[in-house]
N, C-alpha and C positions, 0 to 999 in steps of 0.2 A: 216182254213186249217193248221195253225201252230201246233195245238194240235194233229190233225190227223197224221201229219208228224212225230211228236215225238212218238206217240203210235206205228205207223207202224215200226219206226226205232227200238224201244225197242223190238218188236216182232222179227225182224230180228236178233237181238243180242241174244235173248232167243233161237231161233233155232240154232244159231251158237254155243251156249253153250251145245248143246245136240248131239255131233257128234256120240255118241254110240247108240242113239235111231233111229231106221229105219224111213225114211221120212214118209212112209205110217202110221206108228203108231202115228206120230205127227199129221198127217192129221186127224186121228181118234179122238184124244183128242181135237184138235182145234175145230173140227166141231160138236162134240156132245154137247159142251158147247154152241156154236152158235145156234144149233138146239133147245135146251131147252129154251134158252132165247127168241128166235123168236117165238117158239110155244106158249109160255106163253102170249106173246104180241098179237098174232093172236087170240087165244081163248078168251083172256080178252076183245078184241074188237069185238068178235062175227063173225069173218070172216072164210070162208071155206079155210082150208089150202091147198087143192088140186087145187084150181083155176079152170079156164075154158079151158085154152089152154094147156092141160097137156102134150101133146107130145113135144111141144116147151119148156115148163118148165123143162121137164125131160132132154132134150138136154142141156138146160142151166146148170143144175146140173152136167151132165156128163163131159161137157167141162170145167166147173169150177173146178171139182175134178182133172182132168188130169193136168190142169194148176197149181193148188196148189201143187200137188205132184212134178211136175217139179221144181217149185219154191223152195220147201224145199230141194230138191236134190242139186241144185246149191248153195244154201245158206250154206249147210253143207260142201260142197266139194271144193269150190273155194273161193277166197278172197271176203270179204263182199262187197266192192265197185264195184268189177267186176260183182258180181251177181246182185246188184242193177242196174247197167247199162243195163244188159241184159233184166231185167224186164221193163226198160223204153221203150222197143220196143212195149209194149202193145197198146199204143194209136196209133202208126203208123200202126200196123196190124189192129187195129180197123177201121181205115180209109180205108185200102186196102180191108178188108172184106166187108165194107159198100159199096164200089165201085161195088163189084162183086154181093153181095146178095141184097142190098137195092137200087142198081142202082144210087148211089150218084156220084157227080162229084168231081174231084180233080183239083185244079189249077196247071198249068205247074210248077210254082215255088215250089209247095209242093213236086213234084217229085224230084226236085233238092235237097231239104233239106232231103228227104228220102234217096237219094243217098249218101249225106254227112254222115248220121247216119250209113249207111252200111259200108262206108269207115272206120269210127271209130271202128266198130266191127272187121273189117279185121286187123286193127292195133293192137287192143287189143289181138286178137287170135294169131297174128304173133309174138308179142313181150313179151307175158306173158306165159311162159312154163306151168304154172299151169292150163291154160285154153286150153285144147285140143279140138279136133273136137267134141268129144262126149258131153262134157259139154256145148260147144257152141250150139250144135243142141238141147240138152235138154232145155237150157234157151230159145232159140228162139221158140221152140215148146210149151213151157209153155206160153210164151207171145202170141203166135198165138191162143191157146185154150182159154186163157182169153179173147182175142179180139173177138172170135166167141161168147163166152158167153155174152160179153157186147153188141154185136149187137142184140142178142136175147132179152136182157133186153130193148134195145132201141126200138125194134119192139113192145114189149109187155107193155111198161111203161104206156100207156094210156088204156090198155085193162085189166091189172091185178093190184091188190093192191100191193104196194111197199113191204110190208112184205111177200106176197106170192112169189114175185120174189126173196126175200132174203132167204126164208126157203128152196127152192128147192135145193140150193147149199149144205147146210149141210145135208139135208134130203137124198141126194144121197151119199154124201162124207163119212159120218160117218159109215153107214153099210158097204160100200165098203172098207173103211179103216180098220174097225174092222175085216172083213172076211180075207182080204189079209194079215193083220198083224199076224194072227194065225200062218202062216207058217214061220214067221221071228220075233216072239215076243221077245222083251227084257224087262224083268221085271224092271220097273222104280223104283229107290229109292225114299224115301220120298222127297229128294231135287229135283229130276227129276219131281215128280208129281206136286210140287209147280210151277215149271217152265212151265210145260205142261198146267196146269190149267190157269196160267197167260197168256199164249199165246192166249187161247180162249177169256179170259176176255178183254185183251188189244186190240185184234182184233175187238171185238165188240164195244168198245169205239172208236177206230179209224175210223170204218165204220160210226158210228153215226156222228162224227165230220166232216168227209168227205162229207157225205150226206148234212148236214147243210150248209157246205161251198158252195157246188154245187147249193144249192137252192137259196143262197143269192148273189153269185158272178158268173161272167162269168168263164167258164172252163179255159180259157187262163190265167186269173189272178191266179186261184187256182193252176194250174199246175206249174206255175213258182215258187211258194212257195214250192210245193211238190218236184220239182227237185232240189231245193237248199239243199235237204237232202244229196246229194252226197258229199258235203264238209264235213259233219259230219260223214258219214260212212267211208270216207277215214281216218279221224283222229281216229275214234274209232277202226277201223281195224288195224291201225298202233300201237296204244297204248295198246289195250287189246289182240289182236290176232297176233301181230308182222307181220303184212302184209305190205310189201314194194313193190314199183313198179318202173320199168324203166320210165324215163321221157316220152317216146313215148306212153306208156300205158295211162298215164295221159292225153296226147294229144288226144288219142282215146276216152277216156271217155268224154272229153269236146266236141269232134265232135258229139258223140251220143246225149248228152244233148242238144247241140245247134241245131242239126237237128230235134229233137223231139219237143223242145219248139217252134221253129219258124214254124214248120208244124202246130202245134195247134194254134198259133197266126194267121196264115193265113187261118185257116179253116173257110169255109162259114158259117157253123152252129156251133156257139160257144157253144151250149148247148148239143152237140151230144154225149158226153161221160158220160152223166148222166145215 
């Protein structure tokens, strides 16, 4: 999971380096590369790319696209560490959606740690003027959409090939991103193109290493390594993007991370985020 964390962190930095490129345009470039790579792998293995549960697969793609767009918006417009903290809510929302949709159970103590995480968000929003209600809602909406997509994956993981589950995300996202980008297109420079292509490639590597980690380790162990990224993004944001925080904001970030990690550790089904 260490390599996946590094690659995901590099992707965040690349997105942060493109504040002049609209988020939906970044979605387009990131997903067309993922689509081409996944399509090649599927065809090479002789699988039907459309799968059997097409309505649910399409929903997986739609929710994934909305989540990615929200993700890129907050990465560009608010501090790197704060954006990462909002994204950490995805596994909590995955659990909540699972309770409603898949009729799963949550332990009482998990609700307590969920409350702790939300207290952390309130502190961050209250003491960091760069994080207004709009960006807070965008970040949490992105995490919720990603959680909905993950629950669809969980439901279909024994019914569809893993590559089919993967391809529906970029297969929806890149045409949507391309069409919507027409109205707000910014011509990338050669330097921008290199970064945009790198975002797609690094994301693919990150997903590969993350999948391998989830296959070989419990999600709780993998997640702890993943959330250690916060230390690095705080340092990177400070050094390269001149991002500084009030001490209370750091406390809020720690509360969110604490709440999320312990919620996962206490999860009954330690494989459920696969």
